[in-house]
N, C-alpha and C positions, 0 to 999 in steps of 0.2 A: 145814782151813786153806785159804783161797782164794788161788790164784796170781794175781799181778798181771802182766798182759801187757805185754811190753816193746814200745814203739812201733817200727815198722820203720825201718830206716836210711833217711834221706831220699835217699841216693845211689841206693837201689834203686828209687825211685819213677819211673814213666814221665814223660817230659817232657810238659808241657801242650800241647794242640793249638795254642794261640795262639803259643807260642814256636816250635814246630816249623814252623808255617806261616810265621812271620816269617822264620826262617832259610832256608826253601825259597825264598821270594820273593827273599830277598837273593842267593842263589846264582844264580837265573834272571836277576835284574837284572844281576848282575856278568857273566854269560855274554853277555847281550845287548849290554852296553856294550863287552865285549871284542871282539865280532864286528862291531859297528857296525850291527846290525839294528834298525830302528825299528819298533815295533809300535803306536804311537799312531795313525798314519794312513799310508796308502800315498802315496808321493811320485809326482809326475807323471812319465810316461814321457818320456825325452829321446831324441834321435837315437841309435840303436843300442841303446836299452834295451828291456826287456820291455814288452809290452802289458798294462796293468793294468785289470782289470775293476772297474767301480763307481767309477772315478775319472777325472779329466780326463787326457787323453793328448795332450799338445801336442808337436809336432815341426815343424821347419822344412823337413824333407825329405819327399818322397812315401813312402808305405808301400805296398809291392807284394807281393801274394800270387801266387806262380807255382806252377802245377801242383796247386792245391788250391782248395777252395771256402770261402767265408766265409758262414756261415749265422747268422741271428739269428731266434729263435723266441720268441714270447710269446703269451699267451692273449688279452689285450686291449691296446688302445692301438696305437701305431705301432711296427712292427718296425725299420724303417730310416728315419731322417730326415736329409735333406741340407740344410744351411744354408750360404749363401754371401752375404757382404755385398754384393757387386756383380757376382757371376758366375752360375754355374749350380749349383742345388741338387744335382741328380743328373744325371750325365753318363754315358750308356752308349754305348760304341762296339762295334759288332758287325761281324765279318767281317774276315779278313785273307787273306794269300796261301794259307793252309792251308784255307780254306773259310768257310762261313757260320756265323753265331752269333746270339745275342740280347744286345743291349746292356743293357736293363733288362727284367726279367720280374716281374710281380706277379700273384699268384694268390689268389683268395678262394673259399672253399668254403661257409662257412655265413653268407653275406651279408658285406657290407663292400665295401671298395674295393681292387682289385688294385694299381693305381698311381695316386696322387693327387699332382698337381703344382700348387702354388700360388705365384704370383709375389708380390713384395713388396707390402704394403698401404700403403706410404708414398708419397712423391712420385716414386719412381723405379720404372720397370718392369723386369722381368727374365724369366727362364725358369724355370718350375717343374720340369719334367722335360725333358731333351733326349736324344734317342736318335739316334745317327748309325750308319748301316749301310753297309758297303761291298758285302757280298754277302748279308747275312742280315737280321735284324729289329732295328731300333733300340730300340723299346719294345713290349713284349708284355704286355697285361693280360688276365687271365682272371677271370671273375666268375661265381659261383653255379653250382656243379655238383650241388647237392642241391636239395631242395624250397624252400630259402630263396634268394631272389634277391640278387645282388650286382652291383657295378659293376666291370667289367674295367679300364677306363681312364677317369679323370676329370681334367679340367683346369679349374682355377678361377683366374680372373685379375681383379684389381681395376683394373688400368690397361692391361694388354697383352692379347694374344690368348690365349684359353683353349686353342686348338689351332692349330698352324701346320704346314702341309705345304709344305716347300720344293720348288721346281720341279725335276722330274726331266729329265735329258737323254736322253729316250727317246721314240720315236714312240708315239702312241696311236691306235688299238689297237696293242699291241706286235706286232712281227713275229717275235720270238724270246723265249726265256726261259720259265720255268715260273711260272704265276700262279695264285693261289688266290682263290676267291670271298671277298669282303669286303675286298679290298685297294683302295687309292686311289692315284691318280697325279695330280699337279698339273703340267700341261704347257701352256706358252704361255698362262698365265692361265686355263686351263680345268681344272675338276676332274672326273676320271673315276673310275668305280666298276666293279670287276670283279664280275659277277653269275654267271658260270659259270667254274669252274676249267679250266685247260688250258695247253698249251704253244704259245707264239707265237700265230698267228692262230686257233688253236682256242679260246683264251680269249675270253670275251664281255664287252664293256664298254659302259657307257652314260655319256654326258656329263651330269653333274649340274648344272653351272653354267649350263645352258641354261634354267633356270627364268626365267619372265617377270619383267621389271623394269617396274613400273607407275610412270609419271611422276607427280610430285606435282601438276603442272598440265599438261593436254594443250594442244596448240597446232595451229593451222592452217598447214600447210606448202605447200598448193597449192589454188588456186581458178582454174578456167579462164575464169570470167566476167570480162569487162572491167570495170574500176573497183573490183573487190573485192581486198582484201589477201590474200596478199602481191602487190604490184604488179610485182615483178621477174621473175616467172615467165612462161612462154609462155602466151598467152591464146588463147581461141577454142574452139568445140566440137570434139570429136573425132568424125570422121565414119566411116561404114562402111568397115571394112577397114584403117583407119589405126592406127598405133602411135605413141604419144608417149613418147620415151625420156628418160633423164637427169633424171628428176624427183627432186630432192634433198629427202629427208625432213628434213634438218636446218634448212632455210630457215625463218626466223621463229621459231625455237625459243629463240634467245638462249642464256643460260647454262644453261638447262634443256633444251636440245636433246639428242636421242639422239646418241651418239658414232659415229664411224667405226669400222670393224673389227668390227661386230656381225654376227650371223648372220641375224637377221630382225627385222622391226618389227611392232608391233601397231598397226593403223590402223583408222579408220572411213572407208569410202568412200561418198560420196553421189553419186547421179546425179540431175540436174535438167534441165528443159527437154528431155525425151527425145523421140525419134521414136516412131512407133506401137508398135514392138517392138524389142527388142535386148538387148544385154548389154555389160558392161565386164569385162575380164580383167586383173587386177593380177599382175605377175610380176617376177622379178629382172632388173634392168637388165643389158644386155650379153649376155643369153641369148635363145634363140628362144622365142617364145610357145608355151607347152606345150599350147595348145588347150583351156584351161579358162576358166570364167567366175567372176567374183567377185560380181557383182550382175546381176540380170535384171529386165526390165520388160516389160509387155504392153499398155501404153496410152500414148498421146501425152501430153506435158507431165506426166509422172510426177515425183514427188519421192520417192526411195526411198534407203535407206541400209543398209549392212551392215558389221559389224565383222569383221576378218579378220587373219590372220598371214601376212606375205609375206616371202620371202627377199629380201635386199638385196645389192648389190655391196660392195666394200671401202670405198666412200665413202658408204654408206647411201643408195643411189639405187635407184629402181624404174622400171618402164615400164608403160604401160597400152595395151591393145588394145580396139578397139570393133567391135561389130556393130550396125548402126543408128547413130544419132548422139545425143550428149548432152553437156552441160557436166558437169564432175565436180569434186568437192571431196575433199581428203584431209586428215584430222585425225589427228595422231600421239598415241597413248595410252601406248605403252611399247615395249619391245624385248626381244629374246632375246640374251644375251651370245654 
């Protein structure tokens, strides 16, 4: 006789996965609702709230980190981006009463850009990166420490200056302080570069803004011959041993004339109607003739020219010394700031 199996009691069967999962989710949801925790999306951080990663963090008050570093690291793209509608994208202040520091420091190892500052591309100009230093370094960009080249500091501007060096209230070359090769100083409208590190006068500097400025159109500022322009200058040949001073190189230049306050002028000096032999020496007005010549001739009635650079006084004036006699002409080509 075959036994008939009795079906197990339904109460002894395990609950289905679907039902248990549903009940578990209900318990979690109730707990979340009871504690007021939102898991759908993080809320924006408000004043006094926590800093939330991966979400907008808006606050009306400044956020200050004291005694710690804030580091952002990623493999590609931009690590730190500063956007400001009408102000400064990144503003680094270095140096206080406790010592020197670095306002903004960017470093690239495997190529790339250490610090990149771009001003607005619209109708308004701005500042991409601004570094202010009291005793230290405002902006420091390092680029390319391996076999791949990088850019330490790059400034890109659509309407403003890509790089601005504010004028320093210090004499150049400096009489004190410690200076490092590669540093720049903008002083009295002149740009200086340190090419040898040192303290005070031991540091070595060269003025970079002395590069020549060539005029778009040269002009004749002096002609000693009677009846030749410009007519307002002193006329007559310059004779042996004579010096003609106060020759203004700005005369007849109009709006395109060289300015006052420059260090030197680039001119073309012509001697004409000469004696049998002699020379003319061009030099800075208000100083003694240094004993040098600018142009020489060895035959009477020669017409000979020479281009030279001559130091000028604060009003851009020169003087001419003669050995033998000649008429002379000065054409201005450019100047040295």
